[in-house]
mmCIF file of the N, C-alpha and C atoms, coordinates in Angstrom:
data_MODEL
# 
_entry.id   MODEL 
# 
loop_
_atom_site.group_PDB 
_atom_site.id 
_atom_site.type_symbol 
_atom_site.label_atom_id 
_atom_site.label_alt_id 
_atom_site.label_comp_id 
_atom_site.label_asym_id 
_atom_site.label_entity_id 
_atom_site.label_seq_id 
_atom_site.pdbx_PDB_ins_code 
_atom_site.Cartn_x 
_atom_site.Cartn_y 
_atom_site.Cartn_z 
_atom_site.occupancy 
_atom_site.B_iso_or_equiv 
_atom_site.pdbx_formal_charge 
_atom_site.auth_seq_id 
_atom_site.auth_comp_id 
_atom_site.auth_asym_id 
_atom_site.auth_atom_id 
_atom_site.pdbx_PDB_model_num 
ATOM 1   N N  . MET A 1 1  ? 0.819   -1.193  -0.007  1.00 0.00 ? 1  MET A N  1 
ATOM 2   C CA . MET A 1 1  ? -0.006  -0.013  -0.007  1.00 0.00 ? 1  MET A CA 1 
ATOM 3   C C  . MET A 1 1  ? 0.889   1.262   0.069   1.00 0.00 ? 1  MET A C  1 
ATOM 4   N N  . SER A 1 2  ? 1.456   1.588   -1.124  1.00 0.00 ? 2  SER A N  1 
ATOM 5   C CA . SER A 1 2  ? 2.347   2.762   -1.162  1.00 0.00 ? 2  SER A CA 1 
ATOM 6   C C  . SER A 1 2  ? 1.662   3.883   -1.934  1.00 0.00 ? 2  SER A C  1 
ATOM 7   N N  . GLU A 1 3  ? 0.390   4.044   -1.760  1.00 0.00 ? 3  GLU A N  1 
ATOM 8   C CA . GLU A 1 3  ? -0.358  5.037   -2.424  1.00 0.00 ? 3  GLU A CA 1 
ATOM 9   C C  . GLU A 1 3  ? 0.095   6.429   -1.955  1.00 0.00 ? 3  GLU A C  1 
ATOM 10  N N  . ASN A 1 4  ? 0.231   7.329   -2.888  1.00 0.00 ? 4  ASN A N  1 
ATOM 11  C CA . ASN A 1 4  ? 0.715   8.661   -2.549  1.00 0.00 ? 4  ASN A CA 1 
ATOM 12  C C  . ASN A 1 4  ? -0.387  9.565   -2.215  1.00 0.00 ? 4  ASN A C  1 
ATOM 13  N N  . ILE A 1 5  ? -0.370  10.144  -1.034  1.00 0.00 ? 5  ILE A N  1 
ATOM 14  C CA . ILE A 1 5  ? -1.421  11.021  -0.576  1.00 0.00 ? 5  ILE A CA 1 
ATOM 15  C C  . ILE A 1 5  ? -0.869  12.424  -0.451  1.00 0.00 ? 5  ILE A C  1 
ATOM 16  N N  . SER A 1 6  ? -1.355  13.335  -1.290  1.00 0.00 ? 6  SER A N  1 
ATOM 17  C CA . SER A 1 6  ? -0.912  14.773  -1.326  1.00 0.00 ? 6  SER A CA 1 
ATOM 18  C C  . SER A 1 6  ? 0.565   14.909  -1.333  1.00 0.00 ? 6  SER A C  1 
ATOM 19  N N  . GLY A 1 7  ? 1.237   14.103  -2.150  1.00 0.00 ? 7  GLY A N  1 
ATOM 20  C CA . GLY A 1 7  ? 2.668   14.151  -2.302  1.00 0.00 ? 7  GLY A CA 1 
ATOM 21  C C  . GLY A 1 7  ? 3.463   13.417  -1.303  1.00 0.00 ? 7  GLY A C  1 
ATOM 22  N N  . TRP A 1 8  ? 2.856   12.864  -0.285  1.00 0.00 ? 8  TRP A N  1 
ATOM 23  C CA . TRP A 1 8  ? 3.551   12.142  0.772   1.00 0.00 ? 8  TRP A CA 1 
ATOM 24  C C  . TRP A 1 8  ? 3.135   10.656  0.719   1.00 0.00 ? 8  TRP A C  1 
ATOM 25  N N  . GLN A 1 9  ? 4.076   9.803   1.054   1.00 0.00 ? 9  GLN A N  1 
ATOM 26  C CA . GLN A 1 9  ? 3.765   8.387   1.189   1.00 0.00 ? 9  GLN A CA 1 
ATOM 27  C C  . GLN A 1 9  ? 3.138   8.185   2.578   1.00 0.00 ? 9  GLN A C  1 
ATOM 28  N N  . ALA A 1 10 ? 2.256   7.257   2.739   1.00 0.00 ? 10 ALA A N  1 
ATOM 29  C CA . ALA A 1 10 ? 1.556   6.977   4.004   1.00 0.00 ? 10 ALA A CA 1 
ATOM 30  C C  . ALA A 1 10 ? 2.636   6.512   5.049   1.00 0.00 ? 10 ALA A C  1 
ATOM 31  N N  . LYS A 1 11 ? 3.639   5.788   4.626   1.00 0.00 ? 11 LYS A N  1 
ATOM 32  C CA . LYS A 1 11 ? 4.703   5.393   5.506   1.00 0.00 ? 11 LYS A CA 1 
ATOM 33  C C  . LYS A 1 11 ? 5.486   6.540   6.053   1.00 0.00 ? 11 LYS A C  1 
ATOM 34  N N  . GLU A 1 12 ? 5.709   7.610   5.219   1.00 0.00 ? 12 GLU A N  1 
ATOM 35  C CA . GLU A 1 12 ? 6.372   8.786   5.732   1.00 0.00 ? 12 GLU A CA 1 
ATOM 36  C C  . GLU A 1 12 ? 5.582   9.439   6.858   1.00 0.00 ? 12 GLU A C  1 
ATOM 37  N N  . VAL A 1 13 ? 4.254   9.569   6.646   1.00 0.00 ? 13 VAL A N  1 
ATOM 38  C CA . VAL A 1 13 ? 3.384   10.130  7.606   1.00 0.00 ? 13 VAL A CA 1 
ATOM 39  C C  . VAL A 1 13 ? 3.363   9.347   8.877   1.00 0.00 ? 13 VAL A C  1 
ATOM 40  N N  . MET A 1 14 ? 3.396   7.996   8.762   1.00 0.00 ? 14 MET A N  1 
ATOM 41  C CA . MET A 1 14 ? 3.437   7.108   9.859   1.00 0.00 ? 14 MET A CA 1 
ATOM 42  C C  . MET A 1 14 ? 4.684   7.352   10.718  1.00 0.00 ? 14 MET A C  1 
ATOM 43  N N  . HIS A 1 15 ? 5.838   7.513   10.081  1.00 0.00 ? 15 HIS A N  1 
ATOM 44  C CA . HIS A 1 15 ? 7.075   7.747   10.761  1.00 0.00 ? 15 HIS A CA 1 
ATOM 45  C C  . HIS A 1 15 ? 7.100   9.167   11.433  1.00 0.00 ? 15 HIS A C  1 
ATOM 46  N N  . ILE A 1 16 ? 6.527   10.156  10.753  1.00 0.00 ? 16 ILE A N  1 
ATOM 47  C CA . ILE A 1 16 ? 6.498   11.506  11.335  1.00 0.00 ? 16 ILE A CA 1 
ATOM 48  C C  . ILE A 1 16 ? 5.626   11.525  12.639  1.00 0.00 ? 16 ILE A C  1 
ATOM 49  N N  . ILE A 1 17 ? 4.495   10.865  12.553  1.00 0.00 ? 17 ILE A N  1 
ATOM 50  C CA . ILE A 1 17 ? 3.583   10.761  13.732  1.00 0.00 ? 17 ILE A CA 1 
ATOM 51  C C  . ILE A 1 17 ? 4.312   10.070  14.837  1.00 0.00 ? 17 ILE A C  1 
ATOM 52  N N  . TYR A 1 18 ? 5.036   8.998   14.553  1.00 0.00 ? 18 TYR A N  1 
ATOM 53  C CA . TYR A 1 18 ? 5.769   8.241   15.609  1.00 0.00 ? 18 TYR A CA 1 
ATOM 54  C C  . TYR A 1 18 ? 6.862   9.115   16.220  1.00 0.00 ? 18 TYR A C  1 
ATOM 55  N N  . GLU A 1 19 ? 7.592   9.816   15.325  1.00 0.00 ? 19 GLU A N  1 
ATOM 56  C CA . GLU A 1 19 ? 8.721   10.666  15.845  1.00 0.00 ? 19 GLU A CA 1 
ATOM 57  C C  . GLU A 1 19 ? 8.193   11.744  16.752  1.00 0.00 ? 19 GLU A C  1 
ATOM 58  N N  . ARG A 1 20 ? 7.073   12.353  16.355  1.00 0.00 ? 20 ARG A N  1 
ATOM 59  C CA . ARG A 1 20 ? 6.568   13.540  17.149  1.00 0.00 ? 20 ARG A CA 1 
ATOM 60  C C  . ARG A 1 20 ? 5.752   13.142  18.353  1.00 0.00 ? 20 ARG A C  1 
ATOM 61  N N  . THR A 1 21 ? 5.078   11.994  18.306  1.00 0.00 ? 21 THR A N  1 
ATOM 62  C CA . THR A 1 21 ? 4.148   11.683  19.426  1.00 0.00 ? 21 THR A CA 1 
ATOM 63  C C  . THR A 1 21 ? 4.536   10.377  20.148  1.00 0.00 ? 21 THR A C  1 
ATOM 64  N N  . GLY A 1 22 ? 5.378   9.556   19.523  1.00 0.00 ? 22 GLY A N  1 
ATOM 65  C CA . GLY A 1 22 ? 5.707   8.281   20.159  1.00 0.00 ? 22 GLY A CA 1 
ATOM 66  C C  . GLY A 1 22 ? 4.640   7.219   19.983  1.00 0.00 ? 22 GLY A C  1 
ATOM 67  N N  . VAL A 1 23 ? 3.546   7.550   19.227  1.00 0.00 ? 23 VAL A N  1 
ATOM 68  C CA . VAL A 1 23 ? 2.419   6.625   19.003  1.00 0.00 ? 23 VAL A CA 1 
ATOM 69  C C  . VAL A 1 23 ? 2.651   5.943   17.626  1.00 0.00 ? 23 VAL A C  1 
ATOM 70  N N  . ARG A 1 24 ? 2.551   4.620   17.639  1.00 0.00 ? 24 ARG A N  1 
ATOM 71  C CA . ARG A 1 24 ? 2.648   3.850   16.369  1.00 0.00 ? 24 ARG A CA 1 
ATOM 72  C C  . ARG A 1 24 ? 1.259   3.548   15.889  1.00 0.00 ? 24 ARG A C  1 
ATOM 73  N N  . TYR A 1 25 ? 1.046   3.839   14.602  1.00 0.00 ? 25 TYR A N  1 
ATOM 74  C CA . TYR A 1 25 ? -0.202  3.480   13.920  1.00 0.00 ? 25 TYR A CA 1 
ATOM 75  C C  . TYR A 1 25 ? 0.156   2.521   12.793  1.00 0.00 ? 25 TYR A C  1 
ATOM 76  N N  . HIS A 1 26 ? -0.791  1.583   12.522  1.00 0.00 ? 26 HIS A N  1 
ATOM 77  C CA . HIS A 1 26 ? -0.633  0.721   11.364  1.00 0.00 ? 26 HIS A CA 1 
ATOM 78  C C  . HIS A 1 26 ? -0.818  1.556   10.107  1.00 0.00 ? 26 HIS A C  1 
ATOM 79  N N  . GLU A 1 27 ? -0.203  1.205   9.003   1.00 0.00 ? 27 GLU A N  1 
ATOM 80  C CA . GLU A 1 27 ? -0.278  1.949   7.797   1.00 0.00 ? 27 GLU A CA 1 
ATOM 81  C C  . GLU A 1 27 ? -1.683  2.168   7.275   1.00 0.00 ? 27 GLU A C  1 
ATOM 82  N N  . VAL A 1 28 ? -2.554  1.105   7.463   1.00 0.00 ? 28 VAL A N  1 
ATOM 83  C CA . VAL A 1 28 ? -3.952  1.247   7.056   1.00 0.00 ? 28 VAL A CA 1 
ATOM 84  C C  . VAL A 1 28 ? -4.649  2.316   7.880   1.00 0.00 ? 28 VAL A C  1 
ATOM 85  N N  . HIS A 1 29 ? -4.310  2.430   9.121   1.00 0.00 ? 29 HIS A N  1 
ATOM 86  C CA . HIS A 1 29 ? -4.971  3.423   9.999   1.00 0.00 ? 29 HIS A CA 1 
ATOM 87  C C  . HIS A 1 29 ? -4.519  4.823   9.618   1.00 0.00 ? 29 HIS A C  1 
ATOM 88  N N  . ILE A 1 30 ? -3.295  4.993   9.050   1.00 0.00 ? 30 ILE A N  1 
ATOM 89  C CA . ILE A 1 30 ? -2.785  6.246   8.647   1.00 0.00 ? 30 ILE A CA 1 
ATOM 90  C C  . ILE A 1 30 ? -3.765  6.788   7.535   1.00 0.00 ? 30 ILE A C  1 
ATOM 91  N N  . TYR A 1 31 ? -4.153  5.904   6.638   1.00 0.00 ? 31 TYR A N  1 
ATOM 92  C CA . TYR A 1 31 ? -5.063  6.317   5.542   1.00 0.00 ? 31 TYR A CA 1 
ATOM 93  C C  . TYR A 1 31 ? -6.358  6.889   6.138   1.00 0.00 ? 31 TYR A C  1 
ATOM 94  N N  . MET A 1 32 ? -6.915  6.193   7.139   1.00 0.00 ? 32 MET A N  1 
ATOM 95  C CA . MET A 1 32 ? -8.110  6.636   7.786   1.00 0.00 ? 32 MET A CA 1 
ATOM 96  C C  . MET A 1 32 ? -7.902  8.031   8.512   1.00 0.00 ? 32 MET A C  1 
ATOM 97  N N  . LEU A 1 33 ? -6.746  8.195   9.136   1.00 0.00 ? 33 LEU A N  1 
ATOM 98  C CA . LEU A 1 33 ? -6.495  9.483   9.787   1.00 0.00 ? 33 LEU A CA 1 
ATOM 99  C C  . LEU A 1 33 ? -6.364  10.590  8.765   1.00 0.00 ? 33 LEU A C  1 
ATOM 100 N N  . LEU A 1 34 ? -5.593  10.356  7.694   1.00 0.00 ? 34 LEU A N  1 
ATOM 101 C CA . LEU A 1 34 ? -5.450  11.378  6.653   1.00 0.00 ? 34 LEU A CA 1 
ATOM 102 C C  . LEU A 1 34 ? -6.806  11.761  6.051   1.00 0.00 ? 34 LEU A C  1 
ATOM 103 N N  . HIS A 1 35 ? -7.609  10.749  5.802   1.00 0.00 ? 35 HIS A N  1 
ATOM 104 C CA . HIS A 1 35 ? -8.941  11.063  5.230   1.00 0.00 ? 35 HIS A CA 1 
ATOM 105 C C  . HIS A 1 35 ? -9.758  11.881  6.220   1.00 0.00 ? 35 HIS A C  1 
ATOM 106 N N  . LYS A 1 36 ? -9.667  11.534  7.511   1.00 0.00 ? 36 LYS A N  1 
ATOM 107 C CA . LYS A 1 36 ? -10.364 12.297  8.530   1.00 0.00 ? 36 LYS A CA 1 
ATOM 108 C C  . LYS A 1 36 ? -9.911  13.732  8.623   1.00 0.00 ? 36 LYS A C  1 
ATOM 109 N N  . TRP A 1 37 ? -8.610  13.932  8.393   1.00 0.00 ? 37 TRP A N  1 
ATOM 110 C CA . TRP A 1 37 ? -8.004  15.251  8.398   1.00 0.00 ? 37 TRP A CA 1 
ATOM 111 C C  . TRP A 1 37 ? -8.205  16.061  7.112   1.00 0.00 ? 37 TRP A C  1 
ATOM 112 N N  . GLY A 1 38 ? -8.917  15.448  6.144   1.00 0.00 ? 38 GLY A N  1 
ATOM 113 C CA . GLY A 1 38 ? -9.268  16.182  4.915   1.00 0.00 ? 38 GLY A CA 1 
ATOM 114 C C  . GLY A 1 38 ? -8.344  15.944  3.717   1.00 0.00 ? 38 GLY A C  1 
ATOM 115 N N  . PHE A 1 39 ? -7.369  15.050  3.889   1.00 0.00 ? 39 PHE A N  1 
ATOM 116 C CA . PHE A 1 39 ? -6.470  14.717  2.752   1.00 0.00 ? 39 PHE A CA 1 
ATOM 117 C C  . PHE A 1 39 ? -7.186  13.689  1.822   1.00 0.00 ? 39 PHE A C  1 
ATOM 118 N N  . THR A 1 40 ? -6.853  13.762  0.561   1.00 0.00 ? 40 THR A N  1 
ATOM 119 C CA . THR A 1 40 ? -7.410  12.827  -0.408  1.00 0.00 ? 40 THR A CA 1 
ATOM 120 C C  . THR A 1 40 ? -6.244  12.180  -1.212  1.00 0.00 ? 40 THR A C  1 
ATOM 121 N N  . SER A 1 41 ? -6.556  11.003  -1.752  1.00 0.00 ? 41 SER A N  1 
ATOM 122 C CA . SER A 1 41 ? -5.572  10.334  -2.614  1.00 0.00 ? 41 SER A CA 1 
ATOM 123 C C  . SER A 1 41 ? -5.378  11.099  -3.907  1.00 0.00 ? 41 SER A C  1 
ATOM 124 N N  . LYS A 1 42 ? -4.158  11.192  -4.355  1.00 0.00 ? 42 LYS A N  1 
ATOM 125 C CA . LYS A 1 42 ? -3.929  11.846  -5.633  1.00 0.00 ? 42 LYS A CA 1 
ATOM 126 C C  . LYS A 1 42 ? -3.328  10.789  -6.562  1.00 0.00 ? 42 LYS A C  1 
ATOM 127 N N  . VAL A 1 43 ? -4.240  10.090  -7.202  1.00 0.00 ? 43 VAL A N  1 
ATOM 128 C CA . VAL A 1 43 ? -3.823  8.980   -8.109  1.00 0.00 ? 43 VAL A CA 1 
ATOM 129 C C  . VAL A 1 43 ? -4.513  9.257   -9.415  1.00 0.00 ? 43 VAL A C  1 
ATOM 130 N N  . PRO A 1 44 ? -3.757  9.208   -10.557 1.00 0.00 ? 44 PRO A N  1 
ATOM 131 C CA . PRO A 1 44 ? -4.417  9.417   -11.848 1.00 0.00 ? 44 PRO A CA 1 
ATOM 132 C C  . PRO A 1 44 ? -5.502  8.364   -12.107 1.00 0.00 ? 44 PRO A C  1 
ATOM 133 N N  . ARG A 1 45 ? -6.543  8.806   -12.711 1.00 0.00 ? 45 ARG A N  1 
ATOM 134 C CA . ARG A 1 45 ? -7.635  7.847   -13.031 1.00 0.00 ? 45 ARG A CA 1 
ATOM 135 C C  . ARG A 1 45 ? -7.297  7.138   -14.317 1.00 0.00 ? 45 ARG A C  1 
ATOM 136 N N  . LYS A 1 46 ? -7.720  5.875   -14.412 1.00 0.00 ? 46 LYS A N  1 
ATOM 137 C CA . LYS A 1 46 ? -7.504  5.105   -15.623 1.00 0.00 ? 46 LYS A CA 1 
ATOM 138 C C  . LYS A 1 46 ? -8.476  5.639   -16.706 1.00 0.00 ? 46 LYS A C  1 
ATOM 139 N N  . LYS A 1 47 ? -7.949  5.837   -17.911 1.00 0.00 ? 47 LYS A N  1 
ATOM 140 C CA . LYS A 1 47 ? -8.729  6.319   -19.009 1.00 0.00 ? 47 LYS A CA 1 
ATOM 141 C C  . LYS A 1 47 ? -8.698  5.281   -20.166 1.00 0.00 ? 47 LYS A C  1 
ATOM 142 N N  . PHE A 1 48 ? -9.875  5.012   -20.714 1.00 0.00 ? 48 PHE A N  1 
ATOM 143 C CA . PHE A 1 48 ? -9.962  4.084   -21.819 1.00 0.00 ? 48 PHE A CA 1 
ATOM 144 C C  . PHE A 1 48 ? -9.732  4.868   -23.124 1.00 0.00 ? 48 PHE A C  1 
ATOM 145 N N  . VAL A 1 49 ? -8.736  4.453   -23.913 1.00 0.00 ? 49 VAL A N  1 
ATOM 146 C CA . VAL A 1 49 ? -8.496  5.087   -25.155 1.00 0.00 ? 49 VAL A CA 1 
ATOM 147 C C  . VAL A 1 49 ? -8.954  4.171   -26.298 1.00 0.00 ? 49 VAL A C  1 
ATOM 148 N N  . ASN A 1 50 ? -9.959  4.647   -27.030 1.00 0.00 ? 50 ASN A N  1 
ATOM 149 C CA . ASN A 1 50 ? -10.540 3.786   -28.076 1.00 0.00 ? 50 ASN A CA 1 
ATOM 150 C C  . ASN A 1 50 ? -9.772  4.126   -29.380 1.00 0.00 ? 50 ASN A C  1 
ATOM 151 N N  . THR A 1 51 ? -8.883  3.226   -29.774 1.00 0.00 ? 51 THR A N  1 
ATOM 152 C CA . THR A 1 51 ? -8.068  3.486   -30.934 1.00 0.00 ? 51 THR A CA 1 
ATOM 153 C C  . THR A 1 51 ? -8.518  2.676   -32.116 1.00 0.00 ? 51 THR A C  1 
ATOM 154 N N  . ALA A 1 52 ? -9.576  1.912   -32.039 1.00 0.00 ? 52 ALA A N  1 
ATOM 155 C CA . ALA A 1 52 ? -10.074 1.077   -33.117 1.00 0.00 ? 52 ALA A CA 1 
ATOM 156 C C  . ALA A 1 52 ? -10.646 1.902   -34.201 1.00 0.00 ? 52 ALA A C  1 
ATOM 157 N N  . SER A 1 53 ? -10.354 1.536   -35.450 1.00 0.00 ? 53 SER A N  1 
ATOM 158 C CA . SER A 1 53 ? -10.913 2.190   -36.608 1.00 0.00 ? 53 SER A CA 1 
ATOM 159 C C  . SER A 1 53 ? -12.386 1.722   -36.779 1.00 0.00 ? 53 SER A C  1 
ATOM 160 N N  . ASN A 1 54 ? -13.176 2.468   -37.594 1.00 0.00 ? 54 ASN A N  1 
ATOM 161 C CA . ASN A 1 54 ? -14.547 2.057   -37.866 1.00 0.00 ? 54 ASN A CA 1 
ATOM 162 C C  . ASN A 1 54 ? -14.574 0.689   -38.529 1.00 0.00 ? 54 ASN A C  1 
ATOM 163 N N  . GLU A 1 55 ? -13.604 0.361   -39.353 1.00 0.00 ? 55 GLU A N  1 
ATOM 164 C CA . GLU A 1 55 ? -13.566 -0.915  -40.023 1.00 0.00 ? 55 GLU A CA 1 
ATOM 165 C C  . GLU A 1 55 ? -13.379 -2.063  -38.948 1.00 0.00 ? 55 GLU A C  1 
ATOM 166 N N  . GLU A 1 56 ? -12.463 -1.821  -37.979 1.00 0.00 ? 56 GLU A N  1 
ATOM 167 C CA . GLU A 1 56 ? -12.254 -2.797  -36.974 1.00 0.00 ? 56 GLU A CA 1 
ATOM 168 C C  . GLU A 1 56 ? -13.519 -2.979  -36.116 1.00 0.00 ? 56 GLU A C  1 
ATOM 169 N N  . LYS A 1 57 ? -14.193 -1.873  -35.829 1.00 0.00 ? 57 LYS A N  1 
ATOM 170 C CA . LYS A 1 57 ? -15.435 -1.991  -35.017 1.00 0.00 ? 57 LYS A CA 1 
ATOM 171 C C  . LYS A 1 57 ? -16.503 -2.808  -35.756 1.00 0.00 ? 57 LYS A C  1 
ATOM 172 N N  . LYS A 1 58 ? -16.631 -2.561  -37.077 1.00 0.00 ? 58 LYS A N  1 
ATOM 173 C CA . LYS A 1 58 ? -17.586 -3.329  -37.857 1.00 0.00 ? 58 LYS A CA 1 
ATOM 174 C C  . LYS A 1 58 ? -17.254 -4.808  -37.858 1.00 0.00 ? 58 LYS A C  1 
ATOM 175 N N  . HIS A 1 59 ? -15.912 -5.110  -38.024 1.00 0.00 ? 59 HIS A N  1 
ATOM 176 C CA . HIS A 1 59 ? -15.475 -6.502  -38.079 1.00 0.00 ? 59 HIS A CA 1 
ATOM 177 C C  . HIS A 1 59 ? -15.793 -7.166  -36.724 1.00 0.00 ? 59 HIS A C  1 
ATOM 178 N N  . PHE A 1 60 ? -15.525 -6.474  -35.640 1.00 0.00 ? 60 PHE A N  1 
ATOM 179 C CA . PHE A 1 60 ? -15.814 -7.034  -34.318 1.00 0.00 ? 60 PHE A CA 1 
ATOM 180 C C  . PHE A 1 60 ? -17.293 -7.319  -34.137 1.00 0.00 ? 60 PHE A C  1 
ATOM 181 N N  . GLN A 1 61 ? -18.160 -6.347  -34.548 1.00 0.00 ? 61 GLN A N  1 
ATOM 182 C CA . GLN A 1 61 ? -19.579 -6.539  -34.436 1.00 0.00 ? 61 GLN A CA 1 
ATOM 183 C C  . GLN A 1 61 ? -20.082 -7.761  -35.217 1.00 0.00 ? 61 GLN A C  1 
ATOM 184 N N  . LYS A 1 62 ? -19.510 -7.910  -36.451 1.00 0.00 ? 62 LYS A N  1 
ATOM 185 C CA . LYS A 1 62 ? -19.884 -9.049  -37.284 1.00 0.00 ? 62 LYS A CA 1 
ATOM 186 C C  . LYS A 1 62 ? -19.493 -10.387 -36.632 1.00 0.00 ? 62 LYS A C  1 
ATOM 187 N N  . ALA A 1 63 ? -18.247 -10.397 -36.097 1.00 0.00 ? 63 ALA A N  1 
ATOM 188 C CA . ALA A 1 63 ? -17.801 -11.627 -35.365 1.00 0.00 ? 63 ALA A CA 1 
ATOM 189 C C  . ALA A 1 63 ? -18.672 -11.890 -34.148 1.00 0.00 ? 63 ALA A C  1 
ATOM 190 N N  . LYS A 1 64 ? -19.057 -10.821 -33.483 1.00 0.00 ? 64 LYS A N  1 
ATOM 191 C CA . LYS A 1 64 ? -19.886 -11.010 -32.256 1.00 0.00 ? 64 LYS A CA 1 
ATOM 192 C C  . LYS A 1 64 ? -21.243 -11.606 -32.673 1.00 0.00 ? 64 LYS A C  1 
ATOM 193 N N  . GLU A 1 65 ? -21.798 -11.164 -33.760 1.00 0.00 ? 65 GLU A N  1 
ATOM 194 C CA . GLU A 1 65 ? -23.072 -11.744 -34.216 1.00 0.00 ? 65 GLU A CA 1 
ATOM 195 C C  . GLU A 1 65 ? -22.947 -13.208 -34.635 1.00 0.00 ? 65 GLU A C  1 
ATOM 196 N N  . ILE A 1 66 ? -21.857 -13.530 -35.309 1.00 0.00 ? 66 ILE A N  1 
ATOM 197 C CA . ILE A 1 66 ? -21.574 -14.921 -35.719 1.00 0.00 ? 66 ILE A CA 1 
ATOM 198 C C  . ILE A 1 66 ? -21.490 -15.815 -34.520 1.00 0.00 ? 66 ILE A C  1 
ATOM 199 N N  . ILE A 1 67 ? -20.703 -15.391 -33.499 1.00 0.00 ? 67 ILE A N  1 
ATOM 200 C CA . ILE A 1 67 ? -20.516 -16.204 -32.305 1.00 0.00 ? 67 ILE A CA 1 
ATOM 201 C C  . ILE A 1 67 ? -21.803 -16.407 -31.555 1.00 0.00 ? 67 ILE A C  1 
ATOM 202 N N  . ALA A 1 68 ? -22.613 -15.310 -31.524 1.00 0.00 ? 68 ALA A N  1 
ATOM 203 C CA . ALA A 1 68 ? -23.933 -15.406 -30.782 1.00 0.00 ? 68 ALA A CA 1 
ATOM 204 C C  . ALA A 1 68 ? -24.854 -16.414 -31.432 1.00 0.00 ? 68 ALA A C  1 
ATOM 205 N N  . ASN A 1 69 ? -24.668 -16.760 -32.746 1.00 0.00 ? 69 ASN A N  1 
ATOM 206 C CA . ASN A 1 69 ? -25.538 -17.691 -33.419 1.00 0.00 ? 69 ASN A CA 1 
ATOM 207 C C  . ASN A 1 69 ? -25.027 -19.072 -33.456 1.00 0.00 ? 69 ASN A C  1 
ATOM 208 N N  . ILE A 1 70 ? -23.876 -19.339 -32.811 1.00 0.00 ? 70 ILE A N  1 
ATOM 209 C CA . ILE A 1 70 ? -23.354 -20.734 -32.741 1.00 0.00 ? 70 ILE A CA 1 
ATOM 210 C C  . ILE A 1 70 ? -24.187 -21.549 -31.766 1.00 0.00 ? 70 ILE A C  1 
ATOM 211 N N  . PRO A 1 71 ? -24.653 -22.725 -32.176 1.00 0.00 ? 71 PRO A N  1 
ATOM 212 C CA . PRO A 1 71 ? -25.453 -23.551 -31.289 1.00 0.00 ? 71 PRO A CA 1 
ATOM 213 C C  . PRO A 1 71 ? -24.629 -24.098 -30.178 1.00 0.00 ? 71 PRO A C  1 
ATOM 214 N N  . GLY A 1 72 ? -25.302 -24.383 -28.997 1.00 0.00 ? 72 GLY A N  1 
ATOM 215 C CA . GLY A 1 72 ? -24.612 -24.884 -27.878 1.00 0.00 ? 72 GLY A CA 1 
ATOM 216 C C  . GLY A 1 72 ? -23.911 -26.257 -28.146 1.00 0.00 ? 72 GLY A C  1 
ATOM 217 N N  . GLY A 1 73 ? -22.863 -26.494 -27.463 1.00 0.00 ? 73 GLY A N  1 
ATOM 218 C CA . GLY A 1 73 ? -22.128 -27.765 -27.566 1.00 0.00 ? 73 GLY A CA 1 
ATOM 219 C C  . GLY A 1 73 ? -20.975 -27.674 -28.556 1.00 0.00 ? 73 GLY A C  1 
ATOM 220 N N  . PHE A 1 74 ? -20.836 -26.556 -29.298 1.00 0.00 ? 74 PHE A N  1 
ATOM 221 C CA . PHE A 1 74 ? -19.736 -26.423 -30.283 1.00 0.00 ? 74 PHE A CA 1 
ATOM 222 C C  . PHE A 1 74 ? -18.597 -25.678 -29.598 1.00 0.00 ? 74 PHE A C  1 
ATOM 223 N N  . THR A 1 75 ? -17.376 -26.010 -30.069 1.00 0.00 ? 75 THR A N  1 
ATOM 224 C CA . THR A 1 75 ? -16.218 -25.369 -29.588 1.00 0.00 ? 75 THR A CA 1 
ATOM 225 C C  . THR A 1 75 ? -15.722 -24.365 -30.664 1.00 0.00 ? 75 THR A C  1 
ATOM 226 N N  . VAL A 1 76 ? -15.401 -23.158 -30.235 1.00 0.00 ? 76 VAL A N  1 
ATOM 227 C CA . VAL A 1 76 ? -14.946 -22.123 -31.131 1.00 0.00 ? 76 VAL A CA 1 
ATOM 228 C C  . VAL A 1 76 ? -13.414 -21.981 -31.031 1.00 0.00 ? 76 VAL A C  1 
ATOM 229 N N  . ALA A 1 77 ? -12.737 -22.080 -32.124 1.00 0.00 ? 77 ALA A N  1 
ATOM 230 C CA . ALA A 1 77 ? -11.293 -21.870 -32.121 1.00 0.00 ? 77 ALA A CA 1 
ATOM 231 C C  . ALA A 1 77 ? -10.998 -20.499 -32.759 1.00 0.00 ? 77 ALA A C  1 
ATOM 232 N N  . VAL A 1 78 ? -10.155 -19.695 -32.120 1.00 0.00 ? 78 VAL A N  1 
ATOM 233 C CA . VAL A 1 78 ? -9.835  -18.398 -32.632 1.00 0.00 ? 78 VAL A CA 1 
ATOM 234 C C  . VAL A 1 78 ? -8.351  -18.268 -32.915 1.00 0.00 ? 78 VAL A C  1 
ATOM 235 N N  . GLU A 1 79 ? -8.015  -17.677 -34.044 1.00 0.00 ? 79 GLU A N  1 
ATOM 236 C CA . GLU A 1 79 ? -6.598  -17.505 -34.372 1.00 0.00 ? 79 GLU A CA 1 
ATOM 237 C C  . GLU A 1 79 ? -6.336  -16.048 -34.274 1.00 0.00 ? 79 GLU A C  1 
ATOM 238 N N  . ASP A 1 80 ? -5.234  -15.685 -33.545 1.00 0.00 ? 80 ASP A N  1 
ATOM 239 C CA . ASP A 1 80 ? -4.795  -14.267 -33.472 1.00 0.00 ? 80 ASP A CA 1 
ATOM 240 C C  . ASP A 1 80 ? -4.043  -13.931 -34.735 1.00 0.00 ? 80 ASP A C  1 
ATOM 241 N N  . ARG A 1 81 ? -4.126  -12.698 -35.080 1.00 0.00 ? 81 ARG A N  1 
ATOM 242 C CA . ARG A 1 81 ? -3.386  -12.223 -36.231 1.00 0.00 ? 81 ARG A CA 1 
ATOM 243 C C  . ARG A 1 81 ? -2.060  -11.704 -35.855 1.00 0.00 ? 81 ARG A C  1 
# 
């Protein structure tokens, strides 16, 4: 759990609290304390980048329709390009 919170690692905050107060907190509890004090995680959100061309999208839809019409009990083999 090395998530960066406002530029600081939770372990760094854990050590600072221990050095200044003599109280040891588990790293998970540090996250709860930071949240209580108004800090938030600063982690980039995952973004989906759709790079498929219209031709590839049409090909995928056609393959999807073909697969949907295969009767039960059959095995489908797929070859990667």
